[in-house]
DSSP file (Angstrom, degrees, kcal/mol; ACC not computed):
  #  RESIDUE AA STRUCTURE BP1 BP2  ACC     N-H-->O    O-->H-N    N-H-->O    O-->H-N    TCO  KAPPA ALPHA  PHI   PSI    X-CA   Y-CA   Z-CA
    1    1 A X     >        0   0    0      0, 0.0     4,-2.1     0, 0.0     5,-0.2   0.000 360.0 360.0 360.0 -50.1    0.2  -67.2   49.1
    2    2 A X  H  >  +     0   0    0      1,-0.2     4,-2.8     2,-0.2     5,-0.2   0.893 360.0  53.6 -65.1 -38.4    1.3  -66.3   52.6
    3    3 A X  H  > S+     0   0    0      1,-0.2     4,-2.6     2,-0.2     5,-0.2   0.918 109.2  48.5 -61.8 -43.4    4.9  -66.2   51.5
    4    4 A X  H  > S+     0   0    0      2,-0.2     4,-2.3     1,-0.2    -1,-0.2   0.917 112.0  49.4 -61.9 -42.6    4.1  -63.8   48.7
    5    5 A X  H  X S+     0   0    0     -4,-2.1     4,-2.4     2,-0.2    -2,-0.2   0.923 112.5  47.1 -64.0 -44.4    2.1  -61.5   51.0
    6    6 A X  H  X S+     0   0    0     -4,-2.8     4,-2.5     1,-0.2    -2,-0.2   0.927 112.7  48.3 -65.7 -43.4    4.9  -61.5   53.6
    7    7 A X  H  X S+     0   0    0     -4,-2.6     4,-2.3     1,-0.2    -1,-0.2   0.877 111.0  52.7 -64.7 -35.2    7.6  -60.7   51.0
    8    8 A X  H  X S+     0   0    0     -4,-2.3     4,-2.5    -5,-0.2    -2,-0.2   0.923 110.0  47.1 -65.4 -43.3    5.3  -57.9   49.6
    9    9 A X  H  X S+     0   0    0     -4,-2.4     4,-2.4     1,-0.2    -2,-0.2   0.913 111.7  51.2 -65.2 -40.3    4.9  -56.3   53.0
   10   10 A X  H  X S+     0   0    0     -4,-2.5     4,-2.3     1,-0.2    -2,-0.2   0.923 111.0  48.4 -61.3 -43.2    8.7  -56.6   53.6
   11   11 A X  H  X S+     0   0    0     -4,-2.3     4,-2.7     1,-0.2    -2,-0.2   0.919 111.9  48.6 -64.0 -43.8    9.3  -54.9   50.2
   12   12 A X  H  X S+     0   0    0     -4,-2.5     4,-2.4     1,-0.2    -1,-0.2   0.883 111.4  49.8 -67.8 -36.7    6.8  -52.1   50.9
   13   13 A X  H  X S+     0   0    0     -4,-2.4     4,-2.0     2,-0.2    -1,-0.2   0.897 112.8  47.0 -67.4 -39.7    8.3  -51.5   54.4
   14   14 A X  H  X S+     0   0    0     -4,-2.3     4,-2.5    -5,-0.2    -2,-0.2   0.901 112.2  51.1 -66.4 -40.1   11.8  -51.3   52.9
   15   15 A X  H  X S+     0   0    0     -4,-2.7     4,-2.6     1,-0.2    -2,-0.2   0.910 110.0  48.4 -63.1 -42.4   10.6  -49.0   50.2
   16   16 A X  H  X S+     0   0    0     -4,-2.4     4,-2.5     2,-0.2    -1,-0.2   0.888 111.4  50.6 -68.1 -36.7    8.9  -46.6   52.7
   17   17 A X  H  X S+     0   0    0     -4,-2.0     4,-2.7     2,-0.2    -2,-0.2   0.927 111.8  47.6 -63.9 -43.8   12.2  -46.6   54.8
   18   18 A X  H  X S+     0   0    0     -4,-2.5     4,-2.4     2,-0.2    -2,-0.2   0.912 112.3  49.7 -61.8 -43.2   14.2  -45.8   51.6
   19   19 A X  H  X S+     0   0    0     -4,-2.6     4,-2.3     2,-0.2    -2,-0.2   0.914 111.2  49.1 -62.7 -43.0   11.7  -43.0   50.7
   20   20 A X  H  X S+     0   0    0     -4,-2.5     4,-2.5     2,-0.2    -2,-0.2   0.919 110.8  50.1 -63.4 -43.7   11.9  -41.6   54.3
   21   21 A X  H  X S+     0   0    0     -4,-2.7     4,-2.6     1,-0.2    -1,-0.2   0.903 110.5  50.3 -60.3 -41.1   15.7  -41.6   54.1
   22   22 A X  H  X S+     0   0    0     -4,-2.4     4,-2.5     2,-0.2    -1,-0.2   0.900 110.1  49.8 -64.9 -41.1   15.6  -39.8   50.8
   23   23 A X  H  X S+     0   0    0     -4,-2.3     4,-2.7     2,-0.2    -2,-0.2   0.921 111.8  48.5 -62.7 -43.8   13.2  -37.2   52.1
   24   24 A X  H  X S+     0   0    0     -4,-2.5     4,-2.7     2,-0.2     5,-0.2   0.933 113.0  47.0 -62.9 -45.5   15.5  -36.6   55.2
   25   25 A X  H  X S+     0   0    0     -4,-2.6     4,-2.5     1,-0.2    -1,-0.2   0.912 112.6  50.4 -61.8 -41.8   18.6  -36.3   53.0
   26   26 A X  H  X S+     0   0    0     -4,-2.5     4,-2.1     2,-0.2    -2,-0.2   0.917 112.1  46.8 -63.3 -43.9   16.7  -34.0   50.6
   27   27 A X  H  X S+     0   0    0     -4,-2.7     4,-2.4     2,-0.2    -2,-0.2   0.926 113.4  48.4 -64.2 -44.8   15.6  -31.7   53.6
   28   28 A X  H  X S+     0   0    0     -4,-2.7     4,-2.6     1,-0.2     5,-0.2   0.893 110.3  52.4 -61.5 -40.3   19.1  -31.7   55.1
   29   29 A X  H  X S+     0   0    0     -4,-2.5     4,-1.8    -5,-0.2    -1,-0.2   0.908 109.9  48.3 -62.2 -42.5   20.5  -30.8   51.7
   30   30 A X  H  X S+     0   0    0     -4,-2.1     4,-0.7     1,-0.2    -2,-0.2   0.911 112.8  48.3 -64.6 -41.2   18.1  -27.9   51.4
   31   31 A X  H >< S+     0   0    0     -4,-2.4     3,-0.6     1,-0.2    -2,-0.2   0.902 114.0  45.3 -67.3 -40.4   19.0  -26.7   54.8
   32   32 A X  H 3< S+     0   0    0     -4,-2.6    -1,-0.2     1,-0.2    -2,-0.2   0.779 105.4  61.5 -75.6 -24.7   22.7  -26.9   54.3
   33   33 A X  H 3<        0   0    0     -4,-1.8    -1,-0.2     1,-0.2    -2,-0.2   0.710 360.0 360.0 -73.8 -17.5   22.6  -25.3   50.9
   34   34 A X    <<        0   0    0     -4,-0.7    -1,-0.2    -3,-0.6    -2,-0.1   0.521 360.0 360.0 -72.4 360.0   21.2  -22.1   52.4
């Protein structure tokens, strides 16, 4: 049970980091395309 919970938290933290990186890349892309 604890192992599943820890792996779930790790996955969500990685997903949020990937999402943040994607947002940053998208914003930079919009700024440079101007």
